[in-house]
N, C-alpha and C positions, 0 to 999 in steps of 0.2 A: 564257509570257513567260520568256525566258532572261536570265540575268545572269552576269557574270563576277566572280570574286573576284580583284581586281587585286593585292592585297597583304594581308598579315596582319602586324600589329605589336602585341605585348603583348595578344593576345586581341581586337584590334579589326580587323575586316576592312573593306577598301575594296571596295564593291560597285559595279561599273560596269554601266550599262544601255546598250542598243543605240543610244540617241539621244545618247550622250556624257555624260549626267548620271551622277552618282555619289552615294553616301552611305556613311557609316561605320556599321558595325554592331558593337556590343559583343557578343561571344560568351561563353559559359560552357562549362566542361568537360562539363556534363551536357546540353548542347543536342543535340537529335537533328537529323538531316537535315530531317525534316518541320518541326521548330521553326524552323530557319533559313529554309527555303523560305517558310513562312507569314509570318515576320517581314518578309522581303524583299518578298513580295507586298503586304503592308500598306503599305510605304513606297514602292513602285514608283510612278513618275509615272503619273497616270491615263491619259494618252494612249497608254501602252504596253500597257495591259490590253485584252484582247479583250472584246467584248460587242456588244450591239445597242441602237440607240436605239428608244424607244417610237414607235409609228406616228404619234402626233400631233406629232412634232418633225421639222422640216426645216430645212436650212441657209437662212439669210436670213429666217426667220420672226421676228416680233416678238411677244413675250408680255409679260404684266403680272405682276410678282412679287406674291404675296399669301400671307398666313399661311394655313396649312391649317386648315380648320374643325375644331373639337374634336368628336369623335363624341358622340352623345347617350349619356347614362348608361343602360345596359340594365336597371338595377334599377328595380322599381316605385317609385312616388312614396312610398308608405307606408314602404318599407324605407329609402329615403334619409332621410326625415324622422326615423325612429326612430334610425338610426345617428348622425345629426347630434345629436339630443337626448341620446343616451347619452354622447357625447363619446369621447375617446380612452381607451384602457385606463388610462393614467396618471390621467386626470381621474376615471374611475370609482373607482379605488383611493383616490384622495384624498378623494372624496365619502364613500366607505364609512368611511374612517379618521376623518374629521371628524364624520360624522353617524350612523354605525352602519349595520349591515346591514339592520335593519328599515326605516330611512328610505330606504335604497337600493331595497329591494323595493317600497316604496310609490311611489317615484319611477318605477320601471320600469313598474308597473301603470298609473300615470297616463300615461306616454308611450305605452303600448300602447292605452289608451283614446282618447287624442288622435289617434292615427295608426293606425286599424284596418286590417287587411289587406283589400284590395279583392277 
């Protein structure tokens, strides 16, 4: 996708695209050519970018918008249960601070007993 730098004023370039749209880009003295091209590519109107549509899409087709399902957690159930029971690092430190290391070690042993590896 080609673009034209139409004008530059105080380090701000006016970028013009082939369809007549344009955008202003603030430049810096340490910006490289690759930096500028990458930035302009990111702000380029999508219809000017080249690409291909997936095979399941065709003009005129009707689809139903839906939230993408969350993938299943790949960890085994015992590991999820243990990590939930341990809490965050901050919660663990707070527990140790308030109850002592021996109490924490006892709690960890109980968590492991309650949630054995399968």
